[in-house]
C-alpha positions, 0 to 999 in steps of 0.5 A, a space after each residue: 737741741 743740736 750738738 755744738 761743734 767741739 771745735 771750730 776752725 778760725 783763720 787756719 787755726 783750731 779753736 777749742 770750746 772751753 767745754 770741750 777742753 774741760 771734758 778732755 782734761 777731766 777724761 784723759 789728763 786729770 786721771 793721769 796727772 801723776 804720770 804727767 809729773 813723772 814724764 816731765 821729770 824724766 825729760 819727756 818733751 811736751 809733745 811726747 807727754 801729749 802723745 802719751 795722754 792721747 791729746 793734741 799738743 795744742 790742746 795740752 798747751 791750752 790746758 796748761 796756759 789756762 789760768 782757771 783754778 780747775 787746771 791748777 793741778 796740771 800747772 803744778 805737774 809741770 813745775 819743779 818742786 823745791 826738793 828737786 831743785 835742791 837735789 840738782 843743786 847738790 849734784 852740781 856742787 858734788 860735780 864741782 868739788 869732785 867726789 868718791 863713789 863705790 862701784 861693784 865690779 865682777 872679777 874672774 878668779 882663776 885657781 890652778 891646781 893639780 889633780 890626783 893624777 898630776 894633771 894641771 887643772 883650772 877652776 874659775 869663779 866670779 866674785 863681786 868686789 867693791 872698788 872705790 872710784 874718784 870723779 875729779 872736779 869739773 871746771 865747767 861745773 865750778 864756773 857755773 856754780 860760782 857764777 850763779 852763787 856770786 855773779 858779782 865776783 865771778 861772772 865774765 861781765 861782772 854785776 850790773 852795778 859794776 858795769 854801771 860804775 865802769 860806765 860812769 868812770 869811762 864817761 868821767 875820763 872822756 869828760 876830763 880828756 875833753 876839758 884838757 883838750 879845750 884847756 890846751 887849745 885855749 892855752 895855745 891861743 
């Protein structure tokens, strides 16, 4: 029995057989799903993740887009969990309202004294102190937060309902102006 080709070129594109894709998934990707999830959340690009796994970018995309149940774990690895979304929302809120934080700083303390012979001496030591700092609210974060939480009241365009209402009012004004023009032109006759 002769070996089947692992992939075939078709119209200049590489088409992988389903068996080859699944073999690569089982051997290179599935054992490292925790690493895939970590890299995704650390901001690695899809191409960087593929390089780390030693698979081609197109092959990894094929695995991720595949709707078969055996690839479900990979699809989940590329999704944000509710906890992570909640953490981002909290960070955005803190940035919008401003916050205090503690910062450890190293301070050089210099002690001057005179020794027994009357000579002036200096002794230096480093001490770590905690300084409380304030990060003021960020206007862009405020705007982003309000627009996403209540677009009806805070977006530049307003809600879709509001724009439809404005369009209806504008159309009614145009109809009224047209009726008034016709009435005026008939009154002049």
